[in-house]
N, C-alpha and C positions, 0 to 999 in steps of 0.2 A: 509303809503305804509306797515302798517301791520307790525308795529315795526321795519321794515328797517330800518335800521341806517347807511346809506353810509359813512360818515364820520368818524364813531368808527371803518369799517371794513376799511376807509384809513388810517388812523393812525395808526393803528396795523399793516397792510403791510408794511408803512416806516420804522416804530419799527423794521419789521424785514427786512427787506431786509440792512438797517444799520447795521444792527449787525451781518450778514452774510462776510457786509468788504466792500460795495456802498460806496465812496466819496458819490453820491449824487443819489438821487431818486426822482424820478413819479408813483405816480399811479388813473385810474380811477373806478371806482365800479357808477354800473347803476343798478336800476332796470324801470322795464316795466311790464305792465300791458294789454291786448291790447282784449277790445269788440270788437267781429267782427261780421257784418251782412254780406247776399254773395246770388246775385243773379247769380244762373247756366245754361245757354242755354233758358232766361225767368222764369225762375222762382224764389221764397224768398227759399232758399233751408238748408240755417244753421248759425245757432249764437254757439258758442263758444269764452271763454275768456283765453288766454294764457298768462302766467309768464316767463319773461327772466330777468337771471340776466349776467350782463357780467359785467368781471374783468378783464385789465391789470394792467400788472406792469413794468415800464422800473428801471433799473439799468445803473449807470457807475463810471467806475473801473479807476478812470484817465480822462483819454477821450475814453475807450472805454465800445463802447453801448451793452446789452442786451434788449431783450424783450421778454415778453410771456404773450399769456389772455388764458384767462377761464372763465368759469361760477360756480365754488364752491365758494365757500364763508365760506367752513368750516377751523374750524381751522387751521387742518390736509394740505387741500390743498395747503389753504395763502403761509400758511412753506412751505410743499412745493415747492410750484411756488416761494418762493421770494428765495430760494437756489437756482433752474433754474436757474433766470435769474442772478442774480450774477455771478455763472458759468458762462455762457455765454459773460457777458460782459469781464470777463479775460480772454477770449480763441480766441476775437473779436480781430482786427487791430483800431490799432488808430486811434481817427480825431479832430480834433480840430473842427469839425462843430457843434459836440455834446453837449451839456449841456441841462438844465431846469430854467425854467423863475425865475427873481427872485421876492424875496420879496414882495410884496404888498397886500395889506388892503380886507381883506375877505368879505368878497358879498356874499348874496342869489336873484334868482329872482325868483319868482313866480307867472303863471299864466294858464287861461284856468280852465276846471271845475275841480272837483276832482274825481266825479263819471261822468258815461257815463249816462245820457239820452237815454237808453232804451227805452219806448215811443213812442219819440219823433222820435230816430232811425231811428223807425222801422212805423211810420207813413211817412219819411221819402223815407227811398226806399218805399215803395209801393205807394203813388207819383208818384215819378218815371217812375217805372213798370206802370202806369196807363197810364202814361200821354204817354209814349214811345208809347204804343201799339195808344195810339189812332190819338196821332203828327205823325208819322209812323210806318205804322201798317207794310213795308215793311222791319224796321229797326231789325236785332235779335241782340238780345243780351249777348256778348258770356259767361263774365263774370261781373260783379261789385261785390264792396266793401266797404261796407262801416263802417272804425271802430274807433271806438274812445280811445286813446292810453294816457294812466297816467307816464308820464316818471321823472323817478326822476335819474338825472345827478352828479356826484363829481368830484371833481378836487382836487388833494394834491398834493404838492412837501416837500422836504427836506429842502427848502428852506424857509418853514413857507404859500406856501399858499394853500390859501381854497376857493372854487369856489362851489358851491350849488345850481345849477336846477330844478327848477319841473314845470312840462306844462301838461297842458290838450287839449291835437288838436285830433278833429277831420278829418277825412285822406276820400273819397269818391273817385276811380277808375276805368272808365267803358272800355270795352273794347267790339265791336257790328261792324258788316259787314252788308251791306244789300240786299236784293234779290225779284227781281221779276220777271215777266213773260221777260224778256230782260234780265239778267247776274246776275252776283253775283257785287260787290263793292267789292275792296282791303280792307281787317283789316284797322279798327285807331281806336285809344283811347284815351282820355283825363282823367285829375285828378286834385284835390286841393285842398288844406289845409285850414279851417280854423278854431277857436275858437264859434265856438257856430255855432246851426243850422238854422240860422234866416232865410237864403232865401234858397229857394228850389234845388236841388239837379242837373237840371236843368241849376243852375244860377253858378252856380260855373265858375272857369274858363268864356271858350268862350259856354264848351260839347252844347248844347243849338244848336249853328251856327255849330257845325262839326258833329254833326247825322243828319240835317239838309242837307249839302253837301252831305256826304255820302251817303245818299238816293237817290242823282242822281247822284251817280257813278258805276253804275252797267250797264249801256251801257259808255263804253268808246273807243274811238280812239288809235289809233298809230300816232305819230308826220312823217312825213311827210319830207325826207330829217332832213337839219338842218340849224339852223344860230341863229347869233348873237344879240339878241336882254338883255328886261327887266327881272326881278326878281320882285315880289312882295314875300316879307318874312311871314309870319304866327306865329303871336307869338311865339306855341312851337317851332318851324324850328326858332327861333330868339334866344332860348334860350341855345340850340343843338351851334348855331352857335358862342352864345358869350364862351361858356359853350371852349370851342375850339381853340380856342381867350387865355384865361387864360390859357391854361393846354402848349400849344402851342410855346407862348410867353412869358407869364408873372409870370411860377411858377419855385420850383425851380429846377427840370433836368436840361428845358434848358441855366439856365442862370447861371448854375453852371457846367456845360461842356459849355458852349458858342455858340450853335446851337440855341437860339432865334436871331430870327433878330431884335428885339426890346431892345436889352443887352445894345445896346449906346443911347438906345433913349427916355430918362426918364427924362418927363418937355419940348420935344419936341412937332410935332406934326409929329401924327402917323398913326393916321384913320380923313375921313372927318368932317369939323367941329360938324353936322346935330349930331354926335354920342355923346350922354353922358353916359357914368357906371358909376353907385352908388357903395357902397356895402356898404349897409345897415343895419347890423344886430340889432341896437337899435333899441325902438320908436328913433320917427317917423317915419322908416323905414316900412321892410313887416312887416306884423301882426304879425308870430310868431318871439319868437326874439332867439339872444343869447349869454347867461352873458360873454364867456370868447372862448380863439379862442383856435384850437388846439393844441397849442402847450402854453396853459397854462396860459392867458395874459387873463387881461380886452378885450372886444371888441369892439371896439371904430369905431362910423361911419366914411366910408370916400369917397370920386369921386375917382376912378380910373381913367376915361378917364374920360376929359372935354373939349368938342366942337373941337372932336380929339385930343388931346394933353393927353400922356398919363404921368400920377400924380403920380403911383406909381404901383412900381410888386404888382404879389400874394402873398410875400416870409413871410415863415415861420423861426424863430427864426435859422433854420439849415441851408437851404438857404443862412438865411442871414449873416451868423457867414461866410458860404465861399464863399461869394461874396464879403461881406464890401456893401451891398447894404441896402438899409433899411426893418426893417421887415415894413410886411403888417401888419395894428392895427387892424383891421375891419375881416382877417382870411379868408373872401373872402366869405364870406355869403351875405346872405339875397341885391340882385344881383335886379336892380333898371335901365332900359330904360325911357331914359327921352323921353316922348314922342314931339311930333313937334307939328306947322300947317296946318296941313294936312288932313281936312276926308278922310275915307277908301275908301268910294267913288269914291271920286275925284280922290285920285293916282290911281285906276282902270282905269279912265277916259284918264289919264295922259301915260296910256298904249300902243301906238304904236303896237307893235308886243312882246310879253313875256309869260311869266309864273306865275301863281300864284302859292307858292310853297304849301302844304299845310304838307310833311311830305317828308323827305328827309334818303333817306338809301345806304350810304358811306362808305368804309374801312376808317383808319387813314388818314386825307392830309399826302404831306408832309410837311420839316418845313420849306419848305419857306410861305406854305397855299394853297398852287395847290389842291384840291380834284375836285374829280369827282364819283358822282350817282346815286341813280336812285330816280326821284320827285315821291312818294308816294304821292294819295290823292291827285290831282294837275290838274290846267288848265289853259290853253289855253284861253291868251290874244290878242283880235286881233283889232286894232280899238277904244278904248276906251271900250269893253264888252269881257267877257267873252263866250268863243263860244263852247265849251265843253270842261269835262273832259278826263284826257290824261291814257292811259299806252305806256307802253314799249319807258318811257319816258327818256334817258337822261337829269341832266346837270352837267356842270365842268366851272371852275373857278379858280379864290384867293380867299378865303379871305381878306387877308386883301386889295387889290382892291374893291372886290366888299363895303364894308364898308367905305373907301375911297372917293367911288364914288357914293354915297345916293341920290338920287333926291328930296326926301322925309320922313319923319316919323311920323306918322299918332300922331291924336289929341287921339286919341280911343287906350284904353289900358286894358290887360287881368291883376286881381287880380288873383293868385295861392297861395296867402297866406306866402310863403317866394321869391316869386317873381317878379316882376311888369311887365310886357312886348309891349311894341306896333306892333305895323305892320312896314313893311320899303319894301322903293321903291329903288330899285338900276339899273343899267344898268352893259353889257358886258359884260353876259355869252353867253358861249355855250348852247345850247337847242340845241336835237339832237333821230329823234327816226329812228324808221327803216335805 
């Protein structure tokens, strides 16, 4: 990292915060170098390299917290920000939930390339551009970005915790729509992150399938009336719904405030026994690893929901101290939803009437999990067959009920690098058109 010594900076920050009068201190110091290639409006258009520095400081005076973040590693700036953090602590309210992680053995994790393979990046991006022009001539690539980011992240606190993680990751994202003589599709997007460029970009995630579907969605039809039927949820939407459940029922604030409907459900059945959710930030979990959690603990793999039984919340140190419930040892990273025994094609065949949900656009669900929104890039399913792409179609239901009424989970899974997710078939969803 060109002489960057994150731990040395972290040690200086901790020493300075303590000198300012803090009882406890924690800091994060990171540097990332991103090399990026772009496709804009269907043409290779840009190559650039950017460097980003990030510094955050936490100060505790008694149980009063001060926090400040910046991007200047000069001694003058670090001293000024350390003084501000301590000053913020002194002016804050006492809160017995504020603390830092205890002493742990220092550890370093390094993975991925140390430098971008620029030649291979260009080859893969040009290959992708040529492939889409040939396979999907009606597809309009709005923007595609392939980047390699080398990042060093350091965490340290005054209890003696020292973690350093270095990673080299290739990220690809694509946004597109289709246009032909019949009409124009809604835009869609996808992406993934991996440690190498061994696979063509079209095979990252399930991008090729999404592009193919997008080209089939230029002529859509509104649904007439409404009905209660089945839903087949695609992997990208599965990630969104799973994240919503974690945020509504399993994270710090809903459990601290008591709004979580699962607050008294630990080790009880909350969902279908066909649903298992792992949080595996370390091998053999997802491809992209996390050495430590956001609150400064060494990350460990764990299962959050096992065959419908709630095994753990995703509480950080603060939430754990405020609620008295266990801290989440994984930090909630590296989500893996277990696949099932049903082929995706058989899943569709089992639907009498319902919707294949490509993308969901809606507001924040209610505290009990009720949701409603627009089904984007989606299809009507009738008598086991996909019959037409839909427009102006709303779906509504309850996220807990939807994940409790699971009919099947697909054998096929999509690997996004930081998450691995299957398709899911459920029922009881209100589907309505004009």
